C-alpha positions in Angstrom: 47.3 -3.3 -23.9 44.1 -3.5 -25.9 42.5 -5.2 -22.9 43.5 -2.3 -20.6 42.0 0.2 -23.1 38.7 -1.7 -23.2 38.7 -1.8 -19.4 39.3 1.9 -19.1 36.6 2.6 -21.7 34.1 0.4 -19.8 35.0 2.1 -16.5 34.4 5.5 -18.1 31.0 4.4 -19.3 30.1 3.1 -15.9 31.2 6.5 -14.3 29.0 8.4 -16.8 26.1 6.1 -16.2 26.4 6.5 -12.5 26.6 10.3 -12.8 23.5 10.2 -15.0 21.5 8.1 -12.5 22.6 10.4 -9.7 21.5 13.4 -11.7 18.1 11.8 -12.4 17.7 10.9 -8.7 18.6 14.5 -7.7 16.0 15.9 -10.1 13.3 13.6 -8.7 14.2 14.7 -5.2 14.1 18.3 -6.1 10.7 17.9 -7.7 9.3 16.2 -4.6 10.8 19.0 -2.4 9.1 21.7 -4.5 5.7 19.9 -4.1 6.2 19.7 -0.3 7.3 23.3 -0.1 4.2 24.4 -2.0 2.0 22.5 0.5 3.8 23.9 3.5 3.6 27.5 2.3 -0.2 27.2 2.1 -0.6 25.7 5.6 -3.9 27.4 6.5 -5.5 26.7 3.1 -4.2 23.1 3.3 -6.0 22.6 6.7 -9.3 23.6 5.1 -8.6 21.3 2.2 -7.9 18.4 4.5 -11.3 18.6 6.1 -13.0 19.0 2.7 -11.1 16.1 1.1 -11.7 13.9 4.1 -15.5 14.4 3.6 -15.1 13.9 -0.1 -13.1 10.7 0.3 -15.7 9.2 2.7 -18.6 10.3 0.4 -16.9 8.6 -2.6 -16.2 5.5 -0.5 -19.7 5.2 1.0 -21.6 5.8 -2.3 -21.0 2.1 -3.2 -21.5 0.4 0.1 -24.8 -1.3 -0.9 -24.5 -1.5 -4.7 -21.5 -2.2 -6.9 -20.4 0.7 -9.2 -20.8 -2.0 -11.9 -24.2 -3.6 -11.1 -24.4 -5.5 -14.4 -20.9 -7.0 -14.0 -21.4 -10.3 -12.2 -17.9 -11.5 -11.6 -16.4 -12.9 -9.5 -19.2 -15.2 -8.5 -19.1 -16.8 -5.0 -18.1 -20.1 -6.6 -15.2 -18.4 -8.5 -14.0 -16.9 -5.2 -14.2 -20.3 -3.5 -12.2 -22.0 -6.3 -9.6 -19.2 -6.5 -9.1 -19.4 -2.7 -8.7 -23.2 -3.0 -6.2 -23.0 -5.9 -4.1 -20.1 -4.5 -4.0 -21.7 -1.0 -2.5 -24.8 -2.5 0.0 -22.7 -4.5 1.0 -20.0 -2.0 -0.4 -20.9 1.4 3.1 -21.7 2.9 4.6 -18.3 1.8 1.6 -16.4 3.2 1.9 -18.2 6.5 5.6 -17.4 6.7 4.9 -13.7 6.0 2.6 -13.7 9.0 5.5 -14.7 11.2 7.2 -11.3 10.6 6.6 -9.2 13.7 6.4 -6.0 11.6 3.6 -7.2 9.3 0.7 -4.9 9.9 -1.6 -7.8 10.6 0.4 -8.5 13.8 0.6 -4.9 15.0 -1.9 -4.3 17.9 -2.2 -0.5 17.7 -4.0 1.4 15.0 -1.6 4.4 14.6 1.3 2.0 14.4 -0.4 -0.1 11.7 -1.1 3.2 9.8 2.6 4.2 9.8 3.7 0.7 8.6 1.0 0.9 5.9 2.5 4.2 4.7 6.0 2.8 4.7 4.8 -0.1 2.5 3.0 2.1 0.0 4.2 1.8 -3.6 7.2 -0.4 -2.8 8.1 -4.0 -2.0 7.8 -5.4 1.5 11.6 -5.9 1.6 12.1 -2.2 0.9 9.6 -1.3 3.6 11.4 -3.5 6.0 14.7 -1.7 5.2 13.1 1.6 6.1 11.7 0.1 9.3 15.0 -1.4 10.4 16.7 1.9 9.8 14.1 3.6 12.0 14.8 1.1 14.7 18.5 1.8 14.5 18.1 5.6 14.5 15.1 6.1 16.9 15.2 2.9 18.9 11.8 1.9 17.5 9.6 2.4 14.4 7.0 3.9 16.7 9.2 6.3 18.8 6.9 9.2 17.8 8.3 11.7 20.3 11.8 11.2 18.9 10.6 11.2 15.3 8.9 14.6 15.7 11.8 16.1 17.7 14.3 14.9 15.0 12.3 16.7 12.3 11.5 16.0 8.7 15.1 16.0 7.3 16.3 13.4 9.8 13.3 11.1 9.0 13.9 11.6 5.3 17.5 10.3 5.6 16.5 7.5 7.9 13.9 6.0 5.5 15.8 6.9 2.3 16.7 3.2 1.9 13.0 2.2 1.5 12.3 4.5 -1.4 10.0 7.6 -1.8 11.6 8.9 1.4 10.7 12.5 0.8 7.0 11.9 0.3 6.6 9.3 2.9 8.4 11.3 5.6 6.1 14.2 4.8 3.0 11.9 5.2 4.3 10.4 8.4 5.0 13.8 10.0 1.6 15.1 8.9 -0.3 12.1 10.3 1.5 12.2 13.6 0.8 16.0 13.9 -2.9 15.5 13.0 -3.3 12.6 15.5 -1.7 14.6 18.3 -3.9 17.7 17.5 -7.1 15.7 17.4 -6.6 13.4 20.3 -3.9 14.9 22.5 -1.7 11.8 22.1 -0.3 9.5 19.5 -2.9 6.8 19.9 -5.9 5.9 17.7 -6.9 2.8 19.6 -10.3 4.3 20.4 -11.2 3.2 16.9 -11.5 -0.4 18.1 -14.8 0.8 19.8 -16.1 2.5 16.7 -18.5 1.1 14.1 -17.0 0.2 10.7 -18.5 3.4 9.2 -17.2 5.6 12.0 -13.7 4.0 11.9 -13.5 4.4 8.1 -14.7 8.0 8.3 -12.0 8.9 10.8 -9.2 7.1 8.9 -10.2 8.9 5.6 -10.1 12.2 7.4 -6.3 12.0 7.7 -4.3 13.6 4.9 -3.0 11.3 2.3 -5.0 8.3 3.5 -7.3 6.8 0.9 -9.6 3.8 0.8 -6.8 1.4 0.2 -4.6 2.4 3.2 -7.7 2.8 5.4 -8.9 -0.7 4.5 -5.4 -2.0 5.4 -5.7 -0.6 8.9 -9.4 -1.7 9.1 -8.7 -5.3 8.1 -5.3 -6.0 9.5 -5.3 -4.1 12.8 -8.9 -3.4 13.7 -9.9 -6.9 12.5 -12.8 -5.7 10.5 -13.5 -7.5 7.2 -13.0 -5.1 4.2 -11.4 -6.4 1.0 -8.3 -4.4 0.2 -7.3 -3.8 -3.4 -3.6 -3.0 -3.9 -1.7 -2.9 -7.2 -1.3 -6.8 -7.3 -5.0 -7.4 -6.6 -6.1 -4.7 -9.1 -3.9 -6.1 -11.8 -5.0 -9.7 -11.3 -8.7 -8.7 -11.1 -8.3 -7.3 -14.6 -6.5 -10.3 -16.0 -9.0 -12.7 -14.5 -12.1 -10.8 -15.6 -13.1 -9.8 -12.0 -13.5 -6.2 -12.9 -14.4 -4.1 -16.1 -11.2 -3.3 -18.0 -11.7 0.5 -17.5 -12.5 0.3 -13.7 -10.4 2.4 -11.4 -8.7 0.9 -8.4 -11.2 2.6 -6.0 -14.2 1.4 -7.9 -12.7 -2.1 -8.2 -12.4 -2.1 -4.4 -16.0 -1.1 -4.0 -17.0 -3.8 -6.5 -15.0 -6.7 -5.0 -16.0 -5.7 -1.5 -19.5 -6.6 -2.4 -18.8 -9.6 -4.7 -16.4 -11.5 -2.6 -18.0 -13.5 0.3 -16.8 -12.5 3.7 -15.3 -15.8 4.5 -12.7 -15.4 1.7 -11.9 -11.7 1.9 -9.0 -12.0 4.3 -7.3 -15.0 2.8 -7.9 -14.0 -0.8 -6.3 -10.6 -0.3 -3.0 -12.1 0.9 -3.0 -15.0 -1.6 -3.6 -12.7 -4.5 -0.7 -10.5 -3.4 1.6 -13.5 -3.2 0.4 -14.7 -6.6 1.0 -11.2 -8.1 4.6 -11.3 -6.9 5.4 -14.7 -8.3 3.3 -15.6 -11.3 5.1 -14.9 -14.6 1.8 -13.9 -16.3 0.4 -11.8 -13.4 3.5 -10.1 -12.1 3.8 -6.3 -12.7 5.5 -5.4 -16.0 4.7 -8.7 -17.6 4.5 -8.3 -21.4 2.0 -11.1 -21.9 2.6 -14.5 -23.6 3.0 -16.2 -20.2 0.6 -18.7 -18.9 -1.1 -18.2 -15.5 -1.1 -21.6 -13.8 -3.7 -20.6 -11.3 -6.1 -19.3 -13.9 -5.8 -22.6 -15.9 -6.5 -24.7 -12.7 -9.5 -22.5 -11.9 -10.9 -22.8 -15.4 -10.6 -26.6 -15.2 -12.4 -26.8 -11.8 -15.2 -24.4 -12.9 -16.2 -26.5 -15.9 
């Protein structure tokens, strides 16, 4: 009998915990909906802001194309980049190669708008969560890139479809906005004209889209358009701080500008993916690490740089 009581008590606690989690999730969703409603209610003003913010984003991005925002900060050196690439290739090369075999990885997507949509789905989440959202879109719409069906189905349907990938309310709003802007500007859901643009022209056009910043734009530039920018995501930003590749107070945007100039072109593509893989698996460099762990890669690099 005592066992039964403990079991019932445990079940009661689990029910309460589940209710609390559900309440918190609902509160987050309601907050997101309020933000979106505010944006939608000021449609005309938002349109003006989009143009202005696009210009501002490009101005901020282009201000450090020729000189680092930290001209006196000399790391990483070309030699440090070479050694890092060597060490990380040995540690994570196989995992990165395997990831490239995924047909939905943005690097393998041939069309610019499609790569942008996948980049949005992968924002602020794991690749496995992004793939859940993509698989759900395939099931509901027949394809991740069935833009006609997505627009006809509306925002609410898209929200429910990508709920499994996280941040579904915000991401559905961004996707619908970008599809609308692409159609308004070019008369079709196709941005492949960017393959013919210069790097500056392509970046300027990407940043003109709402909710697209230097990081997402660089993803499309590097992975799909096959240009050569160095993209700084959360993993790269964190590791750059731990390894002394950026000032401790540097923002992610300024870190990207700095590393874009400091990392030799031949290492940009490989280092980006190797650093991401390292950031997912190294006990010392993974997000949420409380310190006290040893970074094997950093130790190997230090020994080789002596």
